[in-house]
C-alpha positions, -999 to +999 in steps of 0.1 A: -208+349+329-215+322+296-200+333+267-225+322+235-203+318+205-210+337+173-223+308+148-199+296+121-204+317+086-218+297+055-233+261+054-208+227+055-199+218+024-214+178+028-250+197+032-248+218+004-237+190-015-267+167-004-295+198-009-280+198-043-292+164-052-255+153-056-253+125-027-266+124+006-250+137+034-225+107+046-217+096+007-206+134+001-185+134+035-170+102+019-166+126-019-147+156+003-124+129+026-114+113-011-105+148-027-135+147-054-146+181-042-138+214-053-146+247-042-137+277-064-110+255-079-095+243-049-100+210-036-113+207+003-109+177+024-121+190+058-157+177+065-162+211+089-153+234+057-181+256+050-191+278+019-215+304+006-236+290-014-248+320-031-211+331-042-190+301-041-183+273-072-183+241-065-173+210-085-176+171-082-150+152-102-145+180-125-186+186-133-203+217-121-229+214-090-256+239-094-262+254-059-289+281-072-319+262-076-338+289-084-322+289-118-341+269-145-325+252-172-349+239-199-342+227-235-367+232-268-369+212-301-382+249-315-401+243-346-398+258-380-419+291-382-413+301-346-387+333-342-363+329-315-374+360-292-401+361-264-422+385-280-419+390-314-430+432-326-443+417-357-466+391-344-454+362-353-453+330-336-425+327-308-410+314-276-433+324-250-459+291-256-431+268-246-428+288-213-460+281-199-448+252-177-423+270-156-432+299-134-394+318-140-391+343-169-373+322-193-351+333-222-335+323-250-297+309-250-287+323-288-310+322-316-322+299-345-337+316-376-375+307-379-373+284-405-342+264-389-358+237-361-339+217-336-320+225-300-325+259-285-318+263-243-341+287-222-326+294-195-329+324-164-296+320-159-282+355-169-246+348-167-248+314-183-268+326-209-242+356-222-210+337-219-226+308-240-239+332-267-206+354-262-188+352-295-156+348-280-164+316-260-173+294-296-197+269-283-200+239-309-234+232-327-240+203-348-262+209-377-279+181-397-288+199-433-311+191-461-297+201-497-306+203-531-285+180-555-260+156-546-229+163-526-196+151-537-169+140-512-152+168-532-174+200-516-173+181-479-136+183-482-139+218-491-164+228-466-133+217-436-110+238-458-128+265-459-153+288-484-147+325-488-184+344-479-189+382-480-178+386-445-146+367-447-137+329-451-152+300-426-143+265-420-165+239-404-146+221-376-162+190-393-182+180-424-196+148-430-219+134-455-247+110-443-267+106-475-265+112-508-298+108-534-287+102-574-327+107-582-330+140-578-336+138-538-310+160-522-285+149-495-281+154-457-251+167-449-237+175-408-220+198-403-204+207-368-196+244-361-184+270-333-189+300-354-218+326-343-220+343-377-257+350-388-270+316-411-239+307-411-248+272-424-270+283-454-243+308-468-219+279-468-238+254-484-248+282-509-217+291-517-207+250-524-240+248-551-262+235-527-291+257-507-301+245-479-339+228-478-343+222-447-320+226-413-321+210-378-296+221-351-290+185-331-264+197-308-254+224-287-223+222-264-222+189-243-263+190-251-281+160-275-318+164-287-320+134-288-356+118-292-374+152-279-402+156-300-407+188-323-424+215-306-419+199-270-396+213-242-384+196-207-359+203-181-323+196-185-316+163-164-291+171-134-261+151-157-271+179-181-271+206-160-236+193-148-223+192-185-237+234-194-224+248-162-191+232-163-186+242-202-200+276-190-171+283-160-146+267-182-142+297-205-163+320-188-130+342-181-126+344-222-158+369-217-147+405-206-166+415-176-168+449-188-192+434-217-210+411-194-253+421-191-266+423-160-285+393-152-317+394-170-306+363-191-308+387-221-296+363-252-270+370-269-273+377-311-240+361-318-257+325-319-254+302-354-289+311-371 
C-alpha cells in the first residue's frame, strides 16, 4: 500500500515574495540565499522554507513586504472645507467622495481639521491605522503654515525650545522660516511635529503671535505629498507601502494590545489637527 504524504503546511517563501511583487521567483530565491529576507524578525536562508502569508511578517533588506493583497493604502490631498470623517452628522462635506474609486471600505488614519489641507492616509488596514494614529507612536508630520506677520529667527528658536499652552508645554521637533514679507504679506513657516494634540500647529503659532492663515500637511511619516493635486487621491506605490508598513511594525509593540481596536480601521482621534 502506497502512503501519500501529507502536503506541507504553508506556502514556499520564494513564491510568496513573487506573488507580492518583490521579484521573480528566481530572484527571490537569490534574496533568500543571500540572507536578505526575514520572517517574523529572523533571517531565513533555506529555499524550502514555508510560511503562512496570513499571519507571518516578511521583510526584505529591512523593508516590510505587503502580503495581504486585500489591504488598500491610499494617499489623499484633502481640500480645505472637508471634515475628516466618512459620514459627517452635520451634513458637511466629508471623505466619502474620495473613496469611490476603490471597492473596499476605507477609513482615514487620524484627522486634519476642516480648515487644514494636505496629506491624509485612507486604508482598510485597521491595525496599521490604529498604530499610526495612537498617541504613543508619535509619527512625525511636517506642516507648512502661512501666518500673519513677519516671523523672526527668535520666534523660530522659541518654537523649537517650547511654548506653554493651556494643556501643557510643547516644542516643535524642527522649525524653519521659509519666507517672510516686510510688506505685510505674512510668513511661511515649516514645522515638524510628532505630537497628536488637537490643533497644535494653530495654537503654537497663535501663542508666539503669528496666527495661522493657511495650513497644509506635506508629510506623514515616510510619505510625502509631492505633486498630488488638492482634492485628488492615489494608491501608495510599492515603495511607499513598504516604508509605511515598516514604520508601523517597528513600534507596534509600543501600543498596548488591550487598547487596540478591532480591525475595523476606525481612525484614532489623536492625530495632529
